[in-house]
mmCIF file as gemmi writes it, N, C-alpha and C atoms, coordinates in Angstrom:
data_model
loop_
_atom_site.group_PDB
_atom_site.id
_atom_site.type_symbol
_atom_site.label_atom_id
_atom_site.label_alt_id
_atom_site.label_comp_id
_atom_site.label_asym_id
_atom_site.label_entity_id
_atom_site.label_seq_id
_atom_site.pdbx_PDB_ins_code
_atom_site.Cartn_x
_atom_site.Cartn_y
_atom_site.Cartn_z
_atom_site.occupancy
_atom_site.B_iso_or_equiv
_atom_site.pdbx_formal_charge
_atom_site.auth_seq_id
_atom_site.auth_asym_id
_atom_site.pdbx_PDB_model_num
ATOM 1 N N . MET Axp A 1 ? 89.187 97.627 103.704 1 0 ? 1 A 1
ATOM 2 C CA . MET Axp A 1 ? 89.822 98.603 104.227 1 0 ? 1 A 1
ATOM 3 C C . MET Axp A 1 ? 89.572 99.954 103.327 1 0 ? 1 A 1
ATOM 4 N N . GLN Axp A 2 ? 90.009 101.112 103.926 1 0 ? 2 A 1
ATOM 5 C CA . GLN Axp A 2 ? 89.74 102.199 103.472 1 0 ? 2 A 1
ATOM 6 C C . GLN Axp A 2 ? 91.137 103.043 103.266 1 0 ? 2 A 1
ATOM 7 N N . ILE Axp A 3 ? 91.2 103.644 102.02 1 0 ? 3 A 1
ATOM 8 C CA . ILE Axp A 3 ? 92.474 104.404 101.78 1 0 ? 3 A 1
ATOM 9 C C . ILE Axp A 3 ? 92.003 105.863 101.356 1 0 ? 3 A 1
ATOM 10 N N . GLN Axp A 4 ? 92.841 106.825 101.313 1 0 ? 4 A 1
ATOM 11 C CA . GLN Axp A 4 ? 92.681 108.069 100.668 1 0 ? 4 A 1
ATOM 12 C C . GLN Axp A 4 ? 93.198 108.039 99.373 1 0 ? 4 A 1
ATOM 13 N N . LEU Axp A 5 ? 92.416 108.187 98.298 1 0 ? 5 A 1
ATOM 14 C CA . LEU Axp A 5 ? 92.869 108.167 96.918 1 0 ? 5 A 1
ATOM 15 C C . LEU Axp A 5 ? 92.551 109.56 96.268 1 0 ? 5 A 1
ATOM 16 N N . ASN Axp A 6 ? 93.626 110.196 95.98 1 0 ? 6 A 1
ATOM 17 C CA . ASN Axp A 6 ? 93.567 111.515 95.442 1 0 ? 6 A 1
ATOM 18 C C . ASN Axp A 6 ? 92.686 112.478 96.325 1 0 ? 6 A 1
ATOM 19 N N . GLY Axp A 7 ? 92.866 112.303 97.616 1 0 ? 7 A 1
ATOM 20 C CA . GLY Axp A 7 ? 92.234 113.132 98.67 1 0 ? 7 A 1
ATOM 21 C C . GLY Axp A 7 ? 90.809 112.659 98.984 1 0 ? 7 A 1
ATOM 22 N N . GLU Axp A 8 ? 90.301 111.67 98.439 1 0 ? 8 A 1
ATOM 23 C CA . GLU Axp A 8 ? 88.94 111.043 98.732 1 0 ? 8 A 1
ATOM 24 C C . GLU Axp A 8 ? 89.012 109.691 99.279 1 0 ? 8 A 1
ATOM 25 N N . ALA Axp A 9 ? 87.99 109.314 100.134 1 0 ? 9 A 1
ATOM 26 C CA . ALA Axp A 9 ? 87.961 108.019 100.561 1 0 ? 9 A 1
ATOM 27 C C . ALA Axp A 9 ? 87.655 106.957 99.556 1 0 ? 9 A 1
ATOM 28 N N . HIS Axp A 10 ? 88.344 105.864 99.554 1 0 ? 10 A 1
ATOM 29 C CA . HIS Axp A 10 ? 88.308 104.775 98.511 1 0 ? 10 A 1
ATOM 30 C C . HIS Axp A 10 ? 88.297 103.396 99.283 1 0 ? 10 A 1
ATOM 31 N N . CYS Axp A 11 ? 87.346 102.5 99.112 1 0 ? 11 A 1
ATOM 32 C CA . CYS Axp A 11 ? 87.464 101.241 99.732 1 0 ? 11 A 1
ATOM 33 C C . CYS Axp A 11 ? 87.993 100.251 98.886 1 0 ? 11 A 1
ATOM 34 N N . LEU Axp A 12 ? 88.926 99.292 99.415 1 0 ? 12 A 1
ATOM 35 C CA . LEU Axp A 12 ? 89.608 98.27 98.678 1 0 ? 12 A 1
ATOM 36 C C . LEU Axp A 12 ? 89.459 97.046 99.545 1 0 ? 12 A 1
ATOM 37 N N . GLN Axp A 13 ? 89.731 95.921 98.938 1 0 ? 13 A 1
ATOM 38 C CA . GLN Axp A 13 ? 89.762 94.489 99.665 1 0 ? 13 A 1
ATOM 39 C C . GLN Axp A 13 ? 91.071 94.524 100.449 1 0 ? 13 A 1
ATOM 40 N N . ASP Axp A 14 ? 91.11 93.909 101.669 1 0 ? 14 A 1
ATOM 41 C CA . ASP Axp A 14 ? 92.212 93.795 102.505 1 0 ? 14 A 1
ATOM 42 C C . ASP Axp A 14 ? 93.207 93.094 101.675 1 0 ? 14 A 1
ATOM 43 N N . GLY Axp A 15 ? 94.4 93.502 101.846 1 0 ? 15 A 1
ATOM 44 C CA . GLY Axp A 15 ? 95.639 92.813 101.186 1 0 ? 15 A 1
ATOM 45 C C . GLY Axp A 15 ? 95.852 93.227 99.749 1 0 ? 15 A 1
ATOM 46 N N . ALA Axp A 16 ? 95.098 94.283 99.272 1 0 ? 16 A 1
ATOM 47 C CA . ALA Axp A 16 ? 95.215 94.69 97.865 1 0 ? 16 A 1
ATOM 48 C C . ALA Axp A 16 ? 96.627 95.341 97.613 1 0 ? 16 A 1
ATOM 49 N N . HIS Axp A 17 ? 97.089 95.136 96.464 1 0 ? 17 A 1
ATOM 50 C CA . HIS Axp A 17 ? 98.332 95.765 95.961 1 0 ? 17 A 1
ATOM 51 C C . HIS Axp A 17 ? 98.088 97.034 95.113 1 0 ? 17 A 1
ATOM 52 N N . ILE Axp A 18 ? 99.082 97.779 94.837 1 0 ? 18 A 1
ATOM 53 C CA . ILE Axp A 18 ? 98.892 98.934 94.106 1 0 ? 18 A 1
ATOM 54 C C . ILE Axp A 18 ? 98.392 98.499 92.657 1 0 ? 18 A 1
ATOM 55 N N . SER Axp A 19 ? 98.922 97.336 92.061 1 0 ? 19 A 1
ATOM 56 C CA . SER Axp A 19 ? 98.47 97.031 90.811 1 0 ? 19 A 1
ATOM 57 C C . SER Axp A 19 ? 96.947 96.574 90.853 1 0 ? 19 A 1
ATOM 58 N N . ASP Axp A 20 ? 96.482 96.023 91.948 1 0 ? 20 A 1
ATOM 59 C CA . ASP Axp A 20 ? 94.882 95.842 92.034 1 0 ? 20 A 1
ATOM 60 C C . ASP Axp A 20 ? 94.151 97.134 91.933 1 0 ? 20 A 1
ATOM 61 N N . LEU Axp A 21 ? 94.588 98.191 92.623 1 0 ? 21 A 1
ATOM 62 C CA . LEU Axp A 21 ? 94.018 99.46 92.621 1 0 ? 21 A 1
ATOM 63 C C . LEU Axp A 21 ? 93.976 99.999 91.102 1 0 ? 21 A 1
ATOM 64 N N . ILE Axp A 22 ? 95.154 100.015 90.473 1 0 ? 22 A 1
ATOM 65 C CA . ILE Axp A 22 ? 95.307 100.417 89.122 1 0 ? 22 A 1
ATOM 66 C C . ILE Axp A 22 ? 94.296 99.677 88.16 1 0 ? 22 A 1
ATOM 67 N N . GLU Axp A 23 ? 94.304 98.382 88.329 1 0 ? 23 A 1
ATOM 68 C CA . GLU Axp A 23 ? 93.299 97.559 87.592 1 0 ? 23 A 1
ATOM 69 C C . GLU Axp A 23 ? 91.823 98.085 87.756 1 0 ? 23 A 1
ATOM 70 N N . GLN Axp A 24 ? 91.668 98.228 89.11 1 0 ? 24 A 1
ATOM 71 C CA . GLN Axp A 24 ? 90.202 98.694 89.508 1 0 ? 24 A 1
ATOM 72 C C . GLN Axp A 24 ? 89.722 99.965 88.882 1 0 ? 24 A 1
ATOM 73 N N . LEU Axp A 25 ? 90.799 100.879 88.833 1 0 ? 25 A 1
ATOM 74 C CA . LEU Axp A 25 ? 90.578 102.236 88.191 1 0 ? 25 A 1
ATOM 75 C C . LEU Axp A 25 ? 90.577 102.281 86.648 1 0 ? 25 A 1
ATOM 76 N N . GLY Axp A 26 ? 91.026 101.212 86.086 1 0 ? 26 A 1
ATOM 77 C CA . GLY Axp A 26 ? 90.983 101.097 84.598 1 0 ? 26 A 1
ATOM 78 C C . GLY Axp A 26 ? 92.191 101.76 84.028 1 0 ? 26 A 1
ATOM 79 N N . PHE Axp A 27 ? 93.312 101.792 84.748 1 0 ? 27 A 1
ATOM 80 C CA . PHE Axp A 27 ? 94.594 102.416 84.312 1 0 ? 27 A 1
ATOM 81 C C . PHE Axp A 27 ? 95.685 101.429 83.855 1 0 ? 27 A 1
ATOM 82 N N . THR Axp A 28 ? 95.245 100.144 83.811 1 0 ? 28 A 1
ATOM 83 C CA . THR Axp A 28 ? 96.288 99.173 83.377 1 0 ? 28 A 1
ATOM 84 C C . THR Axp A 28 ? 96.835 99.475 82.069 1 0 ? 28 A 1
ATOM 85 N N . GLY Axp A 29 ? 98.248 99.509 81.898 1 0 ? 29 A 1
ATOM 86 C CA . GLY Axp A 29 ? 98.803 99.734 80.661 1 0 ? 29 A 1
ATOM 87 C C . GLY Axp A 29 ? 98.804 101.202 80.336 1 0 ? 29 A 1
ATOM 88 N N . LYS Axp A 30 ? 98.312 102.059 81.209 1 0 ? 30 A 1
ATOM 89 C CA . LYS Axp A 30 ? 98.324 103.576 80.986 1 0 ? 30 A 1
ATOM 90 C C . LYS Axp A 30 ? 99.644 104.098 81.439 1 0 ? 30 A 1
ATOM 91 N N . ARG Axp A 31 ? 100.028 105.235 81.068 1 0 ? 31 A 1
ATOM 92 C CA . ARG Axp A 31 ? 101.05 106.027 81.755 1 0 ? 31 A 1
ATOM 93 C C . ARG Axp A 31 ? 100.62 106.762 82.868 1 0 ? 31 A 1
ATOM 94 N N . ILE Axp A 32 ? 101.013 106.19 84.084 1 0 ? 32 A 1
ATOM 95 C CA . ILE Axp A 32 ? 100.646 106.847 85.324 1 0 ? 32 A 1
ATOM 96 C C . ILE Axp A 32 ? 101.703 106.884 86.152 1 0 ? 32 A 1
ATOM 97 N N . ALA Axp A 33 ? 101.579 107.71 87.274 1 0 ? 33 A 1
ATOM 98 C CA . ALA Axp A 33 ? 102.535 107.759 88.5 1 0 ? 33 A 1
ATOM 99 C C . ALA Axp A 33 ? 101.817 107.557 89.619 1 0 ? 33 A 1
ATOM 100 N N . VAL Axp A 34 ? 102.43 106.696 90.532 1 0 ? 34 A 1
ATOM 101 C CA . VAL Axp A 34 ? 101.581 106.444 91.854 1 0 ? 34 A 1
ATOM 102 C C . VAL Axp A 34 ? 102.531 106.872 93.012 1 0 ? 34 A 1
ATOM 103 N N . GLU Axp A 35 ? 101.99 107.579 93.869 1 0 ? 35 A 1
ATOM 104 C CA . GLU Axp A 35 ? 102.648 108.048 95.139 1 0 ? 35 A 1
ATOM 105 C C . GLU Axp A 35 ? 101.991 107.364 96.21 1 0 ? 35 A 1
ATOM 106 N N . LEU Axp A 36 ? 102.617 106.766 97.134 1 0 ? 36 A 1
ATOM 107 C CA . LEU Axp A 36 ? 102.058 106.146 98.353 1 0 ? 36 A 1
ATOM 108 C C . LEU Axp A 36 ? 102.636 106.774 99.56 1 0 ? 36 A 1
ATOM 109 N N . ASN Axp A 37 ? 101.794 107.413 100.312 1 0 ? 37 A 1
ATOM 110 C CA . ASN Axp A 37 ? 102.285 108 101.555 1 0 ? 37 A 1
ATOM 111 C C . ASN Axp A 37 ? 103.442 108.93 101.243 1 0 ? 37 A 1
ATOM 112 N N . MET Axp A 38 ? 103.449 109.779 100.229 1 0 ? 38 A 1
ATOM 113 C CA . MET Axp A 38 ? 104.428 110.784 99.84 1 0 ? 38 A 1
ATOM 114 C C . MET Axp A 38 ? 105.62 110.228 99.186 1 0 ? 38 A 1
ATOM 115 N N . GLU Axp A 39 ? 105.562 109.041 98.662 1 0 ? 39 A 1
ATOM 116 C CA . GLU Axp A 39 ? 106.778 108.426 98.151 1 0 ? 39 A 1
ATOM 117 C C . GLU Axp A 39 ? 106.36 107.741 96.786 1 0 ? 39 A 1
ATOM 118 N N . ILE Axp A 40 ? 107.198 108.134 95.811 1 0 ? 40 A 1
ATOM 119 C CA . ILE Axp A 40 ? 106.77 107.668 94.402 1 0 ? 40 A 1
ATOM 120 C C . ILE Axp A 40 ? 107.155 106.17 94.408 1 0 ? 40 A 1
ATOM 121 N N . ILE Axp A 41 ? 106.206 105.264 93.96 1 0 ? 41 A 1
ATOM 122 C CA . ILE Axp A 41 ? 106.438 103.854 93.81 1 0 ? 41 A 1
ATOM 123 C C . ILE Axp A 41 ? 106.825 103.461 92.419 1 0 ? 41 A 1
ATOM 124 N N . PRO Axp A 42 ? 107.926 102.928 92.109 1 0 ? 42 A 1
ATOM 125 C CA . PRO Axp A 42 ? 108.206 102.482 90.687 1 0 ? 42 A 1
ATOM 126 C C . PRO Axp A 42 ? 107.264 101.52 90.211 1 0 ? 42 A 1
ATOM 127 N N . ARG Axp A 43 ? 106.951 101.501 88.811 1 0 ? 43 A 1
ATOM 128 C CA . ARG Axp A 43 ? 106.081 100.604 88.299 1 0 ? 43 A 1
ATOM 129 C C . ARG Axp A 43 ? 106.369 99.203 88.488 1 0 ? 43 A 1
ATOM 130 N N . SER Axp A 44 ? 107.58 98.863 88.655 1 0 ? 44 A 1
ATOM 131 C CA . SER Axp A 44 ? 108.038 97.529 88.867 1 0 ? 44 A 1
ATOM 132 C C . SER Axp A 44 ? 107.655 96.997 90.297 1 0 ? 44 A 1
ATOM 133 N N . GLU Axp A 45 ? 107.421 97.891 91.211 1 0 ? 45 A 1
ATOM 134 C CA . GLU Axp A 45 ? 107.008 97.427 92.506 1 0 ? 45 A 1
ATOM 135 C C . GLU Axp A 45 ? 105.562 97.448 92.742 1 0 ? 45 A 1
ATOM 136 N N . HIS Axp A 46 ? 104.697 97.812 91.758 1 0 ? 46 A 1
ATOM 137 C CA . HIS Axp A 46 ? 103.308 98.001 91.913 1 0 ? 46 A 1
ATOM 138 C C . HIS Axp A 46 ? 102.763 96.537 92.312 1 0 ? 46 A 1
ATOM 139 N N . PRO Axp A 47 ? 103.125 95.453 91.748 1 0 ? 47 A 1
ATOM 140 C CA . PRO Axp A 47 ? 102.553 94.157 92.068 1 0 ? 47 A 1
ATOM 141 C C . PRO Axp A 47 ? 102.809 93.674 93.349 1 0 ? 47 A 1
ATOM 142 N N . SER Axp A 48 ? 103.971 94.175 94.017 1 0 ? 48 A 1
ATOM 143 C CA . SER Axp A 48 ? 104.384 93.629 95.278 1 0 ? 48 A 1
ATOM 144 C C . SER Axp A 48 ? 104.205 94.659 96.357 1 0 ? 48 A 1
ATOM 145 N N . THR Axp A 49 ? 103.674 95.742 96.143 1 0 ? 49 A 1
ATOM 146 C CA . THR Axp A 49 ? 103.416 96.814 97.265 1 0 ? 49 A 1
ATOM 147 C C . THR Axp A 49 ? 101.979 96.618 97.72 1 0 ? 49 A 1
ATOM 148 N N . THR Axp A 50 ? 101.81 96.219 98.95 1 0 ? 50 A 1
ATOM 149 C CA . THR Axp A 50 ? 100.581 96.076 99.674 1 0 ? 50 A 1
ATOM 150 C C . THR Axp A 50 ? 100.166 97.34 100.161 1 0 ? 50 A 1
ATOM 151 N N . LEU Axp A 51 ? 98.816 97.668 99.999 1 0 ? 51 A 1
ATOM 152 C CA . LEU Axp A 51 ? 98.278 98.767 100.593 1 0 ? 51 A 1
ATOM 153 C C . LEU Axp A 51 ? 97.645 98.577 101.984 1 0 ? 51 A 1
ATOM 154 N N . ASN Axp A 52 ? 97.672 99.462 102.842 1 0 ? 52 A 1
ATOM 155 C CA . ASN Axp A 52 ? 97.168 99.211 104.134 1 0 ? 52 A 1
ATOM 156 C C . ASN Axp A 52 ? 96.102 100.325 104.594 1 0 ? 52 A 1
ATOM 157 N N . ASP Axp A 53 ? 95.212 99.964 105.454 1 0 ? 53 A 1
ATOM 158 C CA . ASP Axp A 53 ? 94.15 100.819 105.819 1 0 ? 53 A 1
ATOM 159 C C . ASP Axp A 53 ? 94.7 102.167 106.195 1 0 ? 53 A 1
ATOM 160 N N . GLY Axp A 54 ? 94.088 103.252 105.751 1 0 ? 54 A 1
ATOM 161 C CA . GLY Axp A 54 ? 94.587 104.662 106.023 1 0 ? 54 A 1
ATOM 162 C C . GLY Axp A 54 ? 95.674 105.183 105.14 1 0 ? 54 A 1
ATOM 163 N N . ASP Axp A 55 ? 96.173 104.279 104.277 1 0 ? 55 A 1
ATOM 164 C CA . ASP Axp A 55 ? 97.324 104.885 103.219 1 0 ? 55 A 1
ATOM 165 C C . ASP Axp A 55 ? 96.767 105.954 102.476 1 0 ? 55 A 1
ATOM 166 N N . GLN Axp A 56 ? 97.633 106.948 102.124 1 0 ? 56 A 1
ATOM 167 C CA . GLN Axp A 56 ? 97.423 108.085 101.175 1 0 ? 56 A 1
ATOM 168 C C . GLN Axp A 56 ? 97.97 107.753 99.823 1 0 ? 56 A 1
ATOM 169 N N . VAL Axp A 57 ? 97.103 107.628 98.916 1 0 ? 57 A 1
ATOM 170 C CA . VAL Axp A 57 ? 97.591 107.308 97.49 1 0 ? 57 A 1
ATOM 171 C C . VAL Axp A 57 ? 97.164 108.365 96.631 1 0 ? 57 A 1
ATOM 172 N N . GLU Axp A 58 ? 98.108 108.837 95.69 1 0 ? 58 A 1
ATOM 173 C CA . GLU Axp A 58 ? 97.903 109.754 94.767 1 0 ? 58 A 1
ATOM 174 C C . GLU Axp A 58 ? 98.249 108.974 93.319 1 0 ? 58 A 1
ATOM 175 N N . VAL Axp A 59 ? 97.294 109.157 92.454 1 0 ? 59 A 1
ATOM 176 C CA . VAL Axp A 59 ? 97.472 108.429 91.087 1 0 ? 59 A 1
ATOM 177 C C . VAL Axp A 59 ? 97.253 109.555 90.052 1 0 ? 59 A 1
ATOM 178 N N . VAL Axp A 60 ? 98.377 109.714 89.274 1 0 ? 60 A 1
ATOM 179 C CA . VAL Axp A 60 ? 98.264 110.861 88.249 1 0 ? 60 A 1
ATOM 180 C C . VAL Axp A 60 ? 98.365 110.144 86.893 1 0 ? 60 A 1
ATOM 181 N N . HIS Axp A 61 ? 97.435 110.455 86.054 1 0 ? 61 A 1
ATOM 182 C CA . HIS Axp A 61 ? 97.373 109.839 84.722 1 0 ? 61 A 1
ATOM 183 C C . HIS Axp A 61 ? 97.97 110.897 83.686 1 0 ? 61 A 1
ATOM 184 N N . ALA Axp A 62 ? 98.947 110.502 82.877 1 0 ? 62 A 1
ATOM 185 C CA . ALA Axp A 62 ? 99.514 111.431 81.838 1 0 ? 62 A 1
ATOM 186 C C . ALA Axp A 62 ? 98.597 111.446 80.659 1 0 ? 62 A 1
ATOM 187 N N . ILE Axp A 63 ? 98.252 112.743 80.322 1 0 ? 63 A 1
ATOM 188 C CA . ILE Axp A 63 ? 97.497 112.824 79.083 1 0 ? 63 A 1
ATOM 189 C C . ILE Axp A 63 ? 98.17 113.701 78.057 1 0 ? 63 A 1
ATOM 190 N N . GLY Axp A 64 ? 98.364 113.188 76.918 1 0 ? 64 A 1
ATOM 191 C CA . GLY Axp A 64 ? 99.088 113.859 75.793 1 0 ? 64 A 1
ATOM 192 C C . GLY Axp A 64 ? 98.12 114.812 74.969 1 0 ? 64 A 1
ATOM 193 N N . GLY Axp A 65 ? 98.868 115.665 74.347 1 0 ? 65 A 1
ATOM 194 C CA . GLY Axp A 65 ? 98.022 116.545 73.522 1 0 ? 65 A 1
ATOM 195 C C . GLY Axp A 65 ? 98.916 117.735 72.961 1 0 ? 65 A 1
ATOM 196 N N . GLY Axp A 66 ? 98.404 118.386 72.121 1 0 ? 66 A 1
ATOM 197 C CA . GLY Axp A 66 ? 99.207 119.501 71.636 1 0 ? 66 A 1
ATOM 198 C C . GLY Axp A 66 ? 98.408 120.393 70.942 1 0 ? 66 A 1
């Protein structure tokens, strides 16, 4: 299936969950925020939220610094 990830086409296996996408991107354990179709998805729901063809996903990675 194909989703829009941060405005660009991205292919995923059918039935993938948000947690699968996060792992694929290398963000496991990182401070991130995920928006699915303009709705923020809490971290506790990442393993149970299934992505569908055509979904729009925004992933924002927090970077500290000073």
